[in-house]
C-alpha positions in Angstrom: 36.1 -2.0 6.9 32.9 -3.9 8.0 32.2 -4.1 11.7 32.5 -7.4 13.5 28.9 -8.4 14.4 30.2 -9.4 17.9 31.0 -5.7 18.4 27.4 -4.6 18.0 25.8 -3.0 21.1 23.4 -5.9 21.6 26.3 -7.9 22.9 26.7 -5.5 25.9 23.4 -6.8 27.1 23.8 -10.4 26.1 23.9 -11.9 29.6 21.0 -9.8 30.8 18.8 -11.0 27.9 19.7 -14.6 28.5 19.1 -14.3 32.3 15.7 -12.6 31.8 14.7 -15.3 29.3 15.8 -18.0 31.8 13.5 -16.6 34.4 10.5 -15.4 32.3 8.5 -16.6 29.4 8.4 -13.2 27.7 11.1 -10.6 27.5 10.9 -7.2 25.7 14.2 -6.0 24.1 14.1 -2.4 23.0 16.8 -0.4 21.3 17.3 2.1 18.6 17.9 0.9 15.0 21.4 -0.4 14.5 22.0 -2.1 17.8 22.1 -5.5 16.1 19.1 -7.0 17.8 17.4 -8.3 14.6 20.5 -10.2 13.3 22.3 -11.0 16.6 19.6 -12.0 19.0 19.0 -15.2 16.9 22.7 -16.0 16.9 22.9 -15.4 20.7 19.9 -17.7 21.2 21.4 -20.4 19.0 24.7 -20.2 20.8 22.9 -20.5 24.2 21.4 -23.9 23.1 17.8 -22.9 22.5 17.9 -24.6 19.0 18.5 -27.9 20.7 14.8 -28.3 21.7 13.2 -26.7 18.6 13.4 -24.0 15.9 14.2 -20.4 16.8 11.6 -18.4 14.8 12.0 -14.7 13.9 9.1 -12.8 12.3 9.4 -9.9 10.0 6.6 -7.6 8.7 8.2 -7.3 5.2 9.5 -9.7 2.6 12.6 -7.5 1.9 13.8 -7.7 5.5 12.9 -11.5 5.7 15.4 -12.2 2.9 18.1 -9.7 3.9 18.1 -10.7 7.5 18.4 -14.4 6.6 21.3 -13.9 4.2 23.2 -11.8 6.8 22.8 -14.4 9.6 23.6 -17.2 7.2 26.8 -15.6 6.0 27.9 -14.8 9.6 27.3 -18.4 10.7 28.9 -19.9 7.7 25.7 -21.6 6.5 24.1 -21.7 3.2 20.7 -20.1 3.0 18.3 -23.0 3.5 20.7 -24.9 5.8 21.0 -24.0 9.5 19.5 -20.6 8.6 16.5 -20.4 6.3 13.5 -18.2 5.4 9.9 -18.8 4.6 7.3 -16.5 3.0 4.6 -16.9 0.5 5.8 -19.0 -2.5 9.3 -19.3 -1.1 10.2 -21.9 1.5 14.0 -21.9 1.7 14.2 -24.1 4.7 15.2 -27.8 5.3 15.4 -30.5 7.9 18.5 -29.0 9.4 17.1 -25.4 9.7 17.3 -24.1 13.2 17.0 -20.4 12.6 13.9 -19.6 10.6 13.0 -16.1 9.5 9.4 -15.9 8.4 7.0 -13.1 7.4 4.3 -12.6 10.0 1.6 -13.6 7.5 3.4 -16.9 6.9 3.6 -17.6 10.7 -0.2 -17.0 10.8 -0.7 -19.5 8.1 1.5 -22.1 9.9 -0.6 -21.6 13.0 -3.6 -22.8 11.1 -2.1 -26.3 11.3 0.0 -25.8 14.4 -2.0 -23.6 16.8 0.4 -24.1 19.7 3.6 -23.5 17.7 4.9 -26.9 18.7 8.0 -26.8 16.4 9.3 -23.7 18.0 11.4 -23.3 21.2 11.7 -19.5 20.9 9.7 -17.0 18.9 11.2 -13.5 18.3 8.5 -11.0 17.1 10.7 -8.4 15.5 9.7 -4.8 14.6 6.8 -5.2 17.1 6.6 -1.4 17.4 5.1 -1.2 13.8 1.9 -2.6 15.2 0.6 -4.0 11.9 -2.6 -6.0 12.1 -0.7 -9.3 11.7 1.7 -8.4 14.6 -1.2 -7.4 16.9 -3.0 -10.7 16.0 0.2 -12.8 16.6 0.6 -11.1 20.0 -3.0 -12.0 21.0 -2.6 -15.6 19.8 0.8 -15.9 21.6 -0.8 -14.6 24.9 -3.3 -17.5 24.6 -0.6 -20.0 23.9 1.7 -19.3 26.8 -0.2 -21.1 29.5 -0.4 -24.2 27.3 3.3 -24.2 26.5 5.2 -23.0 29.6 8.6 -24.0 28.0 8.0 -21.6 25.0 10.1 -18.4 25.1 8.9 -15.2 23.5 11.1 -12.1 22.7 9.3 -8.9 21.7 11.9 -6.9 19.7 11.0 -3.2 19.5 12.5 0.1 18.6 12.3 2.7 21.4 8.6 3.4 20.9 6.6 2.8 24.1 8.0 -0.6 25.1 6.1 -0.5 28.4 2.9 -1.2 26.4 4.3 -4.6 25.5 5.5 -5.3 29.1 2.1 -4.3 30.5 0.4 -6.5 28.0 2.5 -9.5 29.1 1.8 -9.1 32.8 4.8 -6.8 33.6 7.5 -8.9 31.8 11.0 -7.5 32.0 12.3 -4.9 29.5 16.0 -5.1 28.5 17.2 -1.8 27.0 20.2 -1.8 24.7 22.0 1.5 24.6 23.3 2.3 21.1 25.9 5.0 20.6 24.0 7.8 18.9 26.0 10.4 16.9 24.6 13.9 16.7 22.4 14.6 13.7 22.0 18.1 12.5 18.4 18.8 11.5 17.5 21.4 8.8 13.9 22.3 8.3 13.8 23.2 4.6 10.3 23.1 3.1 9.9 23.6 -0.7 8.5 27.0 -1.8 5.1 25.4 -2.7 3.7 22.8 -0.3 1.4 20.0 -1.6 3.0 19.8 -5.1 4.9 16.6 -5.7 6.8 17.9 -8.7 8.0 20.8 -6.6 8.9 18.5 -3.7 11.0 16.2 -6.0 12.7 19.3 -7.3 13.5 20.2 -3.8 14.9 16.7 -3.1 17.2 17.2 -6.1 18.5 20.5 -4.9 19.2 19.2 -1.4 21.2 16.3 -2.9 23.2 18.7 -4.9 23.8 20.8 -1.8 24.9 17.7 0.2 27.2 16.5 -2.6 28.8 19.9 -3.1 29.4 20.1 0.6 27.5 23.3 1.5 26.3 23.8 5.0 25.1 20.2 5.2 28.4 18.7 6.2 31.3 17.1 4.3 29.2 15.3 1.8 31.3 12.2 2.1 28.6 9.7 3.1 25.7 8.1 1.4 22.2 9.6 1.3 18.8 8.1 2.1 15.6 9.8 0.7 12.2 8.8 2.0 9.3 9.0 -0.5 5.7 8.0 -0.4 5.5 5.2 -2.9 6.8 3.5 -6.0 5.7 6.1 -8.5 7.2 9.0 -6.5 10.4 7.0 -6.1 10.7 6.4 -9.9 10.1 10.1 -10.6 12.7 11.1 -8.0 15.3 8.6 -9.3 14.7 10.1 -12.9 15.1 13.6 -11.5 18.4 12.8 -9.7 19.8 11.0 -12.8 19.5 14.3 -14.6 20.7 16.7 -11.8 23.9 18.8 -11.8 25.9 16.2 -9.7 24.6 13.1 -11.5 28.0 11.9 -12.4 28.9 11.8 -8.7 25.8 9.7 -7.7 24.8 6.1 -7.7 21.0 6.3 -7.4 19.1 3.2 -6.3 15.4 2.7 -5.6 14.0 0.5 -2.8 10.4 -0.5 -2.5 8.4 -3.7 -2.1 7.7 -4.6 -5.7 11.4 -4.3 -6.7 13.1 -7.5 -7.7 15.2 -9.3 -5.1 18.4 -8.7 -7.0 17.8 -5.1 -7.2 16.9 -4.9 -3.6 20.2 -6.6 -2.6 22.2 -4.0 -4.5 21.1 -1.4 -2.0 23.0 -3.2 0.8 26.2 -3.5 -1.2 29.0 -0.9 -1.0 28.6 1.8 -3.6 30.8 2.3 -6.6 34.2 3.7 -5.8 34.2 7.5 -5.9 30.5 7.8 -6.0 27.9 8.7 -3.4 25.1 6.2 -3.1 21.6 7.7 -2.9 18.9 5.3 -1.8 15.4 6.5 -2.6 13.0 4.4 -0.5 9.6 4.0 1.0 9.3 3.8 4.8 10.7 0.2 4.5 14.1 1.8 5.3 12.6 3.5 8.4 13.2 0.4 10.7 13.0 -2.8 8.8 16.4 -2.7 7.0 19.7 -1.1 7.8 21.8 0.4 5.0 25.4 0.9 6.0 27.1 4.2 5.1 24.2 6.6 5.4 25.2 9.9 6.8 22.4 12.1 5.4 18.6 11.7 5.3 16.1 13.7 3.3 12.7 13.3 4.8 9.5 14.3 2.9 7.5 13.8 6.0 4.9 11.9 4.1 3.7 8.3 3.8 0.8 6.5 2.2 -1.6 4.8 4.5 -4.7 2.7 3.8 -8.0 3.4 5.6 -11.0 1.1 5.4 -14.6 1.9 5.9 -16.5 -1.2 7.3 -19.8 0.5 6.6 -19.3 1.0 2.9 -16.6 -1.7 2.3 -14.4 0.9 0.6 -10.7 1.6 1.0 -8.9 4.8 0.7 -5.1 5.1 0.1 -4.3 8.5 1.6 -1.1 10.4 1.6 -0.6 11.4 5.3 1.8 13.2 7.4 4.1 10.8 9.4 4.2 10.9 13.2 6.9 12.5 15.2 8.1 9.0 16.2 8.5 8.0 12.5 10.3 11.2 11.7 12.8 10.6 14.5 13.3 7.0 13.2 14.1 8.4 9.8 16.5 11.0 11.3 18.2 8.3 13.3 19.3 6.5 10.1 21.8 9.3 9.5 23.7 9.0 12.9 24.5 5.3 13.2 28.2 5.4 12.5 29.2 9.1 12.5 27.7 12.5 12.8 25.0 13.1 10.2 22.5 15.4 8.7 18.7 15.3 8.3 16.8 17.6 5.9 13.1 17.7 6.8 11.2 19.1 3.9 8.5 20.6 6.0 8.3 23.5 8.6 9.5 23.1 12.1 6.2 24.3 13.6 4.4 21.6 11.4 6.6 18.9 13.0 5.4 19.9 16.5 1.8 19.6 15.4 2.1 16.0 14.2 0.8 13.1 16.2 3.3 11.5 18.6 2.8 8.0 17.2 1.5 6.4 14.1 -2.1 5.2 14.4 -2.1 1.3 14.7 -3.2 -0.5 11.7 -6.0 -2.4 13.6 -7.9 0.9 13.7 -7.9 1.5 10.0 -8.1 -1.8 8.2 -10.5 -4.5 7.2 -10.9 -7.0 10.0 -12.9 -9.7 8.1 -9.9 -12.0 7.6 -8.9 -11.8 11.3 -12.4 -12.5 12.5 -12.7 -15.5 10.1 -9.4 -16.8 11.6 -10.8 -16.3 15.2 -14.0 -18.2 14.2 -11.8 -21.0 12.8 -10.1 -21.6 16.2 -13.3 -21.5 18.1 -13.5 -18.0 19.3 -17.1 -16.7 19.3 -16.9 -13.4 21.3 -14.6 -11.5 18.9 -14.6 -8.3 20.9 -13.2 -10.2 23.8 -10.1 -11.4 22.0 -7.1 -10.0 23.9 -5.8 -7.5 21.4 -3.0 -5.3 22.7 -5.1 -2.4 21.3 -8.8 -3.4 21.1 -10.2 -2.4 17.7 -13.2 -0.2 17.3 -16.4 -2.3 17.8 -17.7 -0.9 14.5 -14.8 -2.6 12.8 -15.6 -6.0 14.4 -19.3 -5.5 13.6 -18.5 -4.6 10.0 -16.4 -7.7 9.6 -19.0 -10.0 11.1 -21.7 -8.5 8.8 -19.4 -8.9 5.8 -18.7 -12.6 6.7 -22.4 -13.3 7.2 -23.1 -11.7 3.8 -20.7 -14.2 2.4 -22.5 -17.0 4.3 -19.2 -17.8 6.2 -20.6 -17.1 9.7 -24.0 -18.0 11.2 -26.0 -15.9 13.8 -24.0 -17.5 16.6 -20.7 -16.4 15.0 -19.8 -20.0 14.2 -18.3 -21.1 10.9 -20.8 -22.4 8.4 -20.0 -25.2 6.0 -19.1 -22.5 3.5 -16.9 -20.8 6.0 -15.1 -24.0 6.7 -14.4 -24.4 3.0 -13.1 -20.8 2.8 -10.5 -20.9 5.7 -7.9 -23.0 3.9 -7.3 -20.4 1.3 -4.7 -17.7 2.2 -6.9 -15.0 0.6 -9.2 -12.2 1.6 -12.6 -13.8 2.6 -14.4 -12.4 -0.4 -11.8 -13.9 -2.9 -12.0 -17.3 -1.1 -15.8 -17.0 -1.4 -15.6 -16.7 -5.1 -13.7 -20.1 -5.3 -16.1 -21.8 -3.0 -19.1 -20.6 -5.0 -17.5 -22.1 -8.1 -16.8 -25.4 -6.3 -20.4 -25.7 -5.0 -22.5 -24.3 -7.9 -20.3 -23.7 -11.0 -17.7 -26.5 -11.1 -17.0 -26.0 -14.8 -15.4 -22.7 -14.2 -13.2 -23.4 -11.1 -10.0 -22.8 -13.0 -11.2 -19.5 -14.4 -12.4 -18.3 -11.0 -9.1 -19.3 -9.4 -7.3 -17.2 -12.0 -9.6 -14.2 -11.3 -9.0 -14.6 -7.6 -5.2 -14.6 -8.2 -5.3 -11.3 -10.2 -7.7 -9.6 -7.7 -5.5 -10.6 -4.7 -2.3 -9.2 -6.2 -1.0 -6.0 -7.5 -1.9 -5.2 -11.1 0.8 -6.3 -13.6 0.3 -3.3 -16.0 3.3 -0.9 -16.4 3.0 2.6 -17.6 6.6 3.9 -18.2 7.1 7.6 -18.2 6.9 8.9 -21.7 5.5 5.6 -23.0 2.0 5.7 -21.5 0.2 5.7 -24.8 2.2 2.7 -26.2 1.7 0.9 -22.9 -2.1 1.4 -22.9 -2.4 0.2 -26.5 -0.3 -2.9 -25.6 -2.6 -3.6 -22.6 -5.6 -3.4 -24.9 -4.4 -6.5 -26.7 -6.1 -8.6 -24.0 -9.2 -6.6 -23.4 -12.7 -8.3 -23.4 -15.3 -5.6 -23.8 -18.2 -8.1 -23.7 -17.1 -9.6 -20.5 -15.0 -6.9 -18.8 -11.9 -7.0 -16.7 -12.3 -10.5 -15.3 -12.3 -12.0 -18.8 -9.4 -9.8 -19.7 -7.4 -11.3 -16.8 -8.1 -14.8 -18.3 -6.8 -13.7 -21.8 -3.7 -12.2 -20.3 -3.1 -15.3 -18.1 -3.4 -17.8 -20.9 -1.2 -15.8 -23.3 1.4 -15.4 -20.7 1.4 -19.2 -19.9 1.6 -20.1 -23.5 4.4 -17.5 -24.3 7.7 -19.2 -25.4 9.7 -16.3 -24.0 7.9 -14.8 -21.0 10.6 -12.1 -20.5 10.0 -10.8 -24.1 6.3 -11.1 -23.6 6.4 -8.9 -20.6 8.5 -6.4 -22.4 6.4 -6.3 -25.5 3.1 -5.8 -23.6 4.4 -3.6 -20.8 3.8 -6.0 -18.0 5.6 -6.5 -14.7 6.9 -10.1 -15.2 7.5 -10.5 -11.5 3.9 -9.9 -10.7 2.7 -12.2 -13.5 5.0 -14.9 -12.1 3.5 -14.4 -8.7 0.0 -14.7 -10.1 1.0 -18.1 -11.7 2.3 -19.2 -8.3 -0.9 -18.1 -6.6 -3.0 -20.1 -9.1 -0.9 -23.1 -8.5 -1.3 -22.7 -4.8 -5.0 -22.3 -5.0 -5.4 -25.3 -7.2 -3.5 -27.4 -4.8 -5.7 -26.3 -1.9 -8.8 -27.0 -4.0 -7.6 -30.4 -5.1 -6.8 -31.5 -1.5 -10.5 -31.3 -0.8 -11.1 -33.8 -3.5 -12.4 -31.3 -6.1 -11.1 -31.6 -9.7 -10.0 -28.4 -11.3 -12.3 -28.1 -14.2 -12.5 -25.3 -16.9 -14.2 -24.3 -20.0 -17.7 -23.4 -18.6 -19.8 -20.4 -19.7 -18.8 -16.7 -19.2 -22.1 -16.3 -17.3 -21.2 -18.9 -14.7 -17.7 -17.5 -14.4 -18.9 -13.9 -13.7 -21.8 -15.1 -11.4 -19.3 -17.1 -9.2 -17.0 -14.1 -8.9 -20.0 -11.8 -8.1 -21.1 -14.0 -5.2 -17.8 -13.3 -3.4 -17.9 -9.6 -4.5 -21.5 -8.9 -3.6 -20.8 -5.6 -1.7 -19.3 -4.3 -5.0 -22.3 -5.1 -7.2 -23.6 -1.8 -8.6 -26.5 -0.5 -10.6 -26.3 2.5 -12.9 -27.6 5.8 -11.5 -27.1 8.6 -13.9 -25.0 9.1 -17.0 -21.7 7.8 -15.6 -22.5 7.1 -11.9 -23.3 3.9 -10.1 -24.5 2.9 -6.7 -23.9 -0.2 -4.6 -25.7 -1.3 -1.5 -23.5 0.8 0.6 -22.1 3.7 -1.6 -23.4 6.0 -4.3 -21.6 8.2 -6.9 -19.3 5.4 -7.9 -17.6 5.7 -11.3 -15.9 3.0 -13.4 -12.2 3.5 -13.1 -10.6 4.9 -16.3 -8.2 1.8 -16.2 -11.1 -0.6 -16.8 -12.0 -2.0 -20.2 -15.6 -1.0 -19.4 -14.7 2.7 -18.9 -17.3 4.7 -20.8 -19.2 1.6 -21.8 -21.5 2.0 -18.7 -23.6 -1.2 -18.6 -26.7 -1.2 -16.5 -25.3 -3.5 -13.8 -21.6 -4.2 -12.9 -19.6 -6.1 -10.4 -16.2 -4.7 -9.3 -13.1 -6.3 -7.7 -13.1 -3.4 -5.2 -14.4 0.1 -4.6 -11.7 2.6 -3.7 -11.7 6.2 -2.9 -9.0 8.4 -4.4 -9.9 11.8 -6.0 -13.4 10.3 -6.2 -15.0 6.8 -5.6 -14.1 4.2 -8.3 -15.1 0.7 -9.2 -12.0 -1.1 -10.2 -11.7 -4.4 -12.1 -15.2 -4.4 -13.5 -17.3 -6.9 -15.4 -21.0 -6.5 -16.6 -23.9 -8.3 -15.1 -27.5 -8.9 -16.3 -30.5 -8.0 -14.2 -31.8 -11.5 -14.3 -28.6 -12.8 -12.7 -29.0 -10.7 -9.5 -31.4 -13.0 -7.7 -29.3 -16.0 -8.8 -26.2 -14.5 -7.1 -28.1 -13.9 -3.9 -31.9 -13.9 -3.4 -31.9 -10.7 -1.4 -29.6 -8.8 -3.8 -32.3 -7.1 -6.0 -34.3 -6.0 -3.0 -31.3 -4.5 -1.2 -29.9 -2.9 -4.4 -33.2 -1.3 -5.6 -34.4 -0.3 -2.1 -31.2 1.7 -1.8 -31.8 3.3 -5.2 -35.4 4.1 -4.4 -34.5 5.8 -1.1 -31.8 7.8 -2.7 -34.0 8.9 -5.7 -36.7 10.1 -3.3 -34.2 12.2 -1.4 -32.8 13.6 -4.6 -36.3 14.5 -5.9 -36.9 16.4 -2.7 -33.6 18.3 -3.1 -34.5 19.1 -6.7 -37.9 20.5 -5.7 -36.1 22.7 -3.2 -33.7 23.9 -5.7 -36.5 25.1 -8.0 -37.6 27.6 -5.4 -34.2 28.8 -4.3 -31.4 30.9 -5.6 -28.1 29.5 -6.8 -25.9 29.9 -3.8 -23.1 27.6 -5.0 -19.9 29.2 -4.0 -17.3 26.6 -5.1 -16.5 23.8 -7.6 -14.6 20.6 -7.0 -11.9 19.3 -9.2 -10.2 16.0 -8.3 -11.0 16.4 -4.6 -9.9 20.1 -4.4 -12.3 23.0 -4.0 -12.1 26.3 -5.9 -14.1 29.4 -5.3 -16.6 31.0 -7.6 -17.0 34.7 -8.0 -19.4 37.0 -9.9 -17.9 39.5 -12.3 -19.9 42.7 -12.8 -20.5 43.7 -16.4 -20.1 40.1 -17.7 -23.7 39.0 -17.3 -23.1 38.7 -13.5 -22.2 35.0 -14.2 -20.1 33.1 -11.8 -16.5 32.4 -12.8 -14.0 30.0 -11.2 -10.7 31.2 -9.7 -8.2 28.4 -10.2 -5.0 28.8 -8.2 -2.3 26.9 -10.2 -0.5 25.2 -7.3 -3.7 23.7 -5.9 -5.0 22.8 -9.3 -1.7 21.1 -10.2 -1.8 19.1 -6.9 -5.3 18.0 -7.6 -4.5 16.9 -11.2 -1.4 15.1 -10.1 -3.4 13.3 -7.5 -6.0 12.3 -10.2 -3.3 11.2 -12.6 -1.8 8.9 -9.9 -5.1 7.2 -9.5 -5.4 6.9 -13.3 -8.3 9.4 -13.4 -8.8 10.8 -16.8 -12.4 11.5 -16.3 -12.5 15.0 -14.7 -15.8 16.8 -14.4 -17.3 18.6 -17.5 -17.8 22.2 -16.6 -19.6 23.0 -20.0 -19.4 26.7 -20.7 -18.3 27.8 -17.2 -15.4 30.3 -17.5 -12.6 31.1 -15.0 -9.1 32.3 -14.6 -5.9 30.5 -13.8 -3.7 32.3 -11.2 0.0 31.8 -11.2 1.2 33.8 -8.2 -0.1 37.3 -8.9 -0.3 36.7 -12.6 -3.5 35.9 -14.5 -3.0 33.1 -17.0 -5.8 32.3 -19.5 -8.2 34.8 -18.0 -11.9 34.4 -18.8 -11.2 31.1 -20.5 -13.4 28.0 -20.3 -12.6 25.9 -17.1 -12.3 22.8 -19.3 -9.7 24.6 -21.4 -7.8 25.7 -18.3 -7.7 22.1 -16.9 -6.4 20.8 -20.2 -3.6 23.5 -20.3 -2.7 23.0 -16.6 -2.0 19.4 -17.2 0.8 20.4 -19.6 2.0 23.7 -18.1 5.4 24.1 -16.6 5.0 27.6 -15.3 8.6 28.5 -15.0 9.4 27.4 -18.5 6.1 28.2 -20.4 4.9 31.3 -18.7 7.3 33.2 -16.4 10.5 32.8 -18.5 9.5 32.2 -22.0 6.2 34.1 -22.4 5.9 37.8 -23.4 6.2 40.1 -20.5 3.2 41.1 -18.5 0.0 39.1 -17.9 -0.4 36.2 -20.2 -3.7 36.6 -22.1 -5.4 34.0 -24.2 -7.1 36.6 -26.4 -3.8 38.2 -27.5 -2.7 36.3 -30.6 1.0 36.5 -29.9 0.5 35.2 -26.4 -1.8 32.5 -27.5 0.5 31.4 -30.3 3.4 31.3 -28.0 1.6 29.2 -25.4 0.5 26.7 -28.1 4.0 26.5 -29.4 5.4 25.9 -25.9 2.8 23.2 -25.1 
């Protein structure tokens, strides 16, 4: 039976919260997940009359939570969504003239503040999930701190889980903290790491075995409740769902994924009661850590991992890195199992490893690109960016890197003031480099404005290409339908866009060409939005200009990602060397002399993604200083390399390791075999490296020529004295338990024994 919302713990502190808000402008409300603060504080404020003088705004860091919170409150208040209770996020404004409770993504609130800096429509602003400390949340907190003296009647609630609420109180001059005590049921913790760490396939197998144990009742409890599994991202979630749908207890399970790109209908199913007689297993990203509450969870399986993005302002590169979560995040995950009854938490990592983890997650402001925030500060007249009152001041290098990037785009002058170009950029809800592409087209290449807007829409969104498991080859062939080898990925995006727009049945189109229709629909919506913004400035949306103008306009915004060839497959930009065209690009292995990329990312190595070719004579037209900067970098690096090469001629080969997809492997000399170095490739680490490379789409591993080595599987030698290239190819396909340990002839598996070799070939 569903709980009456009025019975949630937040109501025990209702009067304290209202009294504190009556006497102070800012109040911090802290409680564990499940207290009802997210859904009931807006209702309490509405009942107390705060909606009489303005809108009650509630910010959420994620779209999933924005919709689910709105629907819950609307249902409770007997309102339709878009009536008294509504929500707003990019491309979805489900509000109306009667809306008094408005749930918005934090990015949407920042966009609103461009036209309403003092938040004049709002009587109360509740900043929810403030403990997550995203860049948007930190920026909103700083802007709100500036607003308070100008609007003494505005009330602010900072809603946070129990993660250092005093930091918020100190930031707002010692404002009161109201703590909501939530009944916490005991949660038994089991530390149960997989036999091999760092191997995703093994980790997923461990998840499956723990689910089987929970369902069968083992030492984990009664197995009567639902299960929540935390994974790192969409691909791992899909692989885990596939594994669970084939496990021993599959008939007793209802397995459901939860991640940001999932369709809204699929997301909503997660919050519905499970099928009668079945245990619901929700496999989620960290969105289920605090942002959403799923009723019925009594067991949590925590991989202890999450993916975080790190930005290097010196090189303009981003790295998506799988990291260990903090102790605070681990405890948040554990708490999901003890909301309504005693629960169980399986941590798939060692107990001593937990104690070595950082106490809190590093705030996003320390590891992200600050260019968009700095541009926004310049728009509202701030000149001393380092003096902005962030709750956690960013590293000065991050600010300086953002200023340098914006000056490179001609958006800021030497006084940190917006230029005319910068003023044209700020209306666009895009990263500054993508806005600069459009402004370049408006100012210099008006016949390709439409094409540049389409390219900006693709570059600012997730890629629409799908690679279903087991259908990768068919999917890649379908994607090639739209490729433009002459003009690269940017022109390929145009081909895909126009064909999708013209398709009579867009659902069938997406299915036929292995595309994510939801993402393509979003791209169409972005194009419409960008065209509307451009048209408002009195500029007609023209199209049909030359491919040269199209690529040059794009390249002006993407100047840090313009590269010159430097070797057989490598490129260098102004800031980075040893860049390789990503295998997913239509220009992979084409290797033109000059390229421009949509981004440069570091995974198993440094890649240029979304690539189009440039001509040398275009460089000075894109920016007068570009040839000098690009070739000066190349000349400096070439001189350094020649010095290193001269040194190598007079030195012995002391190389002791090789690198494969970011993982190092030792080299040894084998007496009696020409004293040549041979690689020792330990299977678990090699498999981890290859899996990481596959995740990034990397099919271009190093060529080791005639170098030989041995694959070690535990104490067994597999493929001894084989070419390293052969070992890598085999390791991509090997399942050691199936192909070697169980099915192969007894003893060491030797490639030179014909029966062993034939058996391995048969198995693979």
